[in-house]
DOTORLO-771612 format. One line per 3 residues: their letters; for each residue z negated, x, y of N, C-alpha, C. Coordinates in Angstrom, 3 decimals. Layout:
<sites>
A> Z,X,Y,Z,X,Y,Z,X,Y ~ ...
</sites>
This chain:
<sites>
MRS> -0.034,0.860,-1.180,-0.015,-0.016,0.003,-0.032,0.906,1.232 ~ -0.519,2.052,1.148,-0.544,2.973,2.294,0.850,3.344,2.683 ~ 1.781,3.536,1.702,3.134,3.845,1.974,3.879,2.669,2.646
MAR> 3.575,1.460,2.216,4.164,0.263,2.940,3.688,0.185,4.354 ~ 2.463,0.451,4.611,1.929,0.412,5.966,2.612,1.479,6.831 ~ 2.826,2.639,6.224,3.434,3.781,6.924,4.889,3.474,7.267
ARD> 5.598,2.877,6.322,6.986,2.501,6.482,7.130,1.461,7.611 ~ 6.256,0.529,7.618,6.247,-0.481,8.715,6.018,0.190,10.067 ~ 5.035,1.079,10.144,4.727,1.789,11.363,5.953,2.558,11.812
LSE> 6.647,3.286,10.890,7.795,3.976,11.269,8.925,3.125,11.757 ~ 9.069,1.951,11.116,10.167,1.053,11.546,9.886,0.508,13.001 ~ 8.572,0.436,13.370,8.309,0.089,14.723,8.718,1.104,15.682
QWK> 8.783,2.364,15.261,9.195,3.431,16.182,10.681,3.575,16.309 ~ 11.452,2.860,15.571,12.910,2.936,15.675,13.399,2.620,17.075 ~ 12.703,1.834,17.740,13.095,1.432,19.159,13.032,2.714,20.029
DTG> 12.254,3.700,19.666,12.125,4.886,20.482,13.201,5.936,20.228 ~ 14.080,5.597,19.255,15.137,6.585,18.870,16.434,6.406,19.746 ~ 16.403,5.529,20.634,17.648,5.183,21.432,18.459,4.123,20.781
AAG> 18.081,3.588,19.750,18.876,2.567,19.078,18.226,1.195,19.288 ~ 17.346,1.032,20.238,16.665,-0.210,20.425,17.542,-1.385,20.659 ~ 18.678,-1.167,21.285,19.584,-2.294,21.554,20.519,-2.601,20.482
HRL> 20.517,-1.765,19.395,21.473,-2.050,18.329,21.023,-3.209,17.525 ~ 21.953,-4.166,17.217,21.617,-5.368,16.541,21.021,-5.192,15.157 ~ 21.316,-4.047,14.466,20.790,-3.809,13.208,19.400,-3.161,13.097
MKK> 18.940,-2.707,14.276,17.659,-2.100,14.314,16.541,-3.140,14.510 ~ 16.062,-3.640,13.406,15.044,-4.639,13.420,13.844,-4.179,12.728 ~ 12.745,-4.879,12.941,11.508,-4.455,12.203,11.748,-4.615,10.685
MRI> 11.318,-3.608,9.953,11.456,-3.573,8.514,10.621,-4.663,7.897 ~ 11.215,-5.344,6.891,10.491,-6.332,6.098,10.466,-5.799,4.670 ~ 9.355,-6.042,4.004,9.243,-5.542,2.607,9.126,-6.722,1.636
AVV> 9.936,-6.613,0.589,9.954,-7.619,-0.487,9.642,-6.968,-1.792 ~ 8.968,-7.710,-2.655,8.731,-7.331,-4.021,9.257,-8.447,-4.908 ~ 10.212,-7.960,-5.785,10.824,-8.899,-6.763,10.319,-8.459,-8.114
LVD> 9.451,-9.202,-8.724,8.867,-8.839,-10.063,9.704,-9.518,-11.140 ~ 10.434,-8.769,-11.926,11.210,-9.340,-13.017,10.341,-9.176,-14.228 ~ 9.580,-10.209,-14.659,8.596,-10.105,-15.692,9.152,-10.366,-17.019
AAL> 9.481,-9.322,-17.739,10.049,-9.455,-19.119,8.957,-9.351,-20.165 ~ 9.084,-10.165,-21.210,8.083,-10.065,-22.316,8.138,-8.692,-22.911 ~ 6.992,-8.233,-23.383,6.839,-6.913,-23.983,7.787,-6.721,-25.130
DVC> 7.907,-7.722,-26.035,8.795,-7.607,-27.159,10.286,-7.387,-26.689 ~ 10.702,-8.047,-25.602,11.991,-7.826,-25.053,12.209,-6.400,-24.564 ~ 11.205,-5.921,-23.837,11.237,-4.527,-23.386,11.315,-3.538,-24.497
LDR> 10.513,-3.749,-25.542,10.556,-2.812,-26.641,11.869,-2.877,-27.341 ~ 12.426,-4.041,-27.461,13.741,-4.171,-28.173,14.803,-3.500,-27.294 ~ 14.748,-3.654,-26.021,15.857,-2.946,-25.180,15.670,-1.464,-25.211
VAQ> 14.433,-0.999,-25.208,14.245,0.444,-25.297,14.771,0.996,-26.640 ~ 14.518,0.275,-27.702,15.062,0.699,-29.070,16.587,0.709,-29.080 ~ 17.186,-0.331,-28.492,18.665,-0.360,-28.383,19.204,0.792,-27.586
RAA> 18.537,1.045,-26.410,19.064,2.121,-25.547,18.864,3.507,-26.286 ~ 17.774,3.700,-26.969,17.535,4.927,-27.691,18.587,5.103,-28.780 ~ 18.993,4.085,-29.476,20.043,4.166,-30.504,21.375,4.491,-29.887
RTG> 21.607,3.969,-28.706,22.892,4.100,-28.037,23.048,5.511,-27.330 ~ 21.955,5.975,-26.736,21.985,7.156,-25.870,21.322,8.302,-26.503 ~ 20.437,8.048,-27.482,19.712,9.185,-28.063,18.451,9.575,-27.193
RPV> 18.151,8.773,-26.261,16.949,9.031,-25.363,15.874,8.048,-25.643 ~ 14.895,8.364,-26.459,13.888,7.427,-26.770,12.798,7.417,-25.645 ~ 12.113,6.296,-25.630,10.913,6.171,-24.731,9.725,5.793,-25.608
QED> 8.641,6.452,-25.354,7.455,6.124,-26.090,6.935,4.765,-25.979 ~ 6.553,4.133,-27.080,6.116,2.726,-27.042,4.932,2.600,-26.189 ~ 4.046,3.469,-26.231,2.839,3.387,-25.364,3.132,3.339,-23.851
FVR> 4.159,4.159,-23.462,4.571,4.118,-22.068,5.165,2.760,-21.722 ~ 5.984,2.208,-22.537,6.535,0.895,-22.312,5.494,-0.187,-22.132 ~ 4.490,-0.120,-23.065,3.381,-1.088,-22.995,2.613,-0.952,-21.692
RCN> 2.253,0.269,-21.313,1.535,0.545,-20.019,2.320,0.096,-18.821 ~ 3.580,0.368,-18.781,4.455,0.026,-17.669,4.639,-1.505,-17.601 ~ 4.767,-2.153,-18.699,4.896,-3.573,-18.690,3.651,-4.282,-18.072
EGC> 2.530,-3.836,-18.471,1.265,-4.395,-17.952,1.007,-3.944,-16.525 ~ 1.242,-2.680,-16.284,0.985,-2.100,-14.945,1.881,-2.669,-13.858 ~ 3.088,-2.959,-14.169,4.029,-3.531,-13.146,3.481,-4.906,-12.635
VKT> 3.066,-5.671,-13.520,2.529,-7.031,-13.169,1.294,-6.840,-12.264 ~ 0.394,-5.987,-12.707,-0.860,-5.822,-11.949,-0.559,-5.241,-10.545 ~ 0.328,-4.276,-10.462,0.651,-3.632,-9.215,1.318,-4.628,-8.272
AYA> 2.252,-5.367,-8.797,2.969,-6.351,-8.020,2.052,-7.409,-7.398 ~ 1.107,-7.843,-8.224,0.131,-8.866,-7.692,-0.855,-8.228,-6.729 ~ -1.164,-6.993,-6.931,-2.098,-6.241,-6.059,-1.565,-6.201,-4.624
VKD> -0.224,-6.066,-4.452,0.407,-5.886,-3.155,0.973,-7.196,-2.558 ~ 0.863,-8.239,-3.394,1.446,-9.554,-3.065,1.208,-10.005,-1.569 ~ -0.008,-9.849,-1.162,-0.443,-10.347,0.148,-0.077,-9.366,1.206
SVD> 0.428,-8.244,0.900,0.768,-7.225,1.886,2.296,-7.109,2.171 ~ 3.085,-7.956,1.531,4.549,-7.903,1.732,4.979,-9.203,2.403 ~ 6.256,-9.153,2.891,6.817,-10.294,3.568,7.344,-11.346,2.594
LFV> 7.801,-10.885,1.447,8.363,-11.802,0.430,7.901,-11.309,-1.001 ~ 7.439,-12.290,-1.750,7.038,-11.936,-3.149,7.745,-12.951,-3.994 ~ 8.511,-12.453,-5.003,9.180,-13.337,-5.976,8.871,-12.853,-7.405
HI> 8.360,-13.756,-8.150,8.091,-13.478,-9.569,9.075,-14.273,-10.416 ~ 9.888,-13.527,-11.175,10.949,-14.209,-12.018,10.514,-14.004,-13.420
</sites>
């Protein structure tokens, strides 16, 4: 969340770069789109990709990421401009 706050602060300084009048220089907005896939779907996709590319991913890593992504997304939910959970 510190990085998001820093990015917002930096976007506020864009007006000081001489581009204040440019129509594209607007305050930065932050969105989180959480695509919540079931763990078994993730593990299946990882196995398919490993068979196709020869690059395996450890099952423990997939499990931790699957759980951690949801927790992290909901932890920052109230700090972003848009939150979408699919």
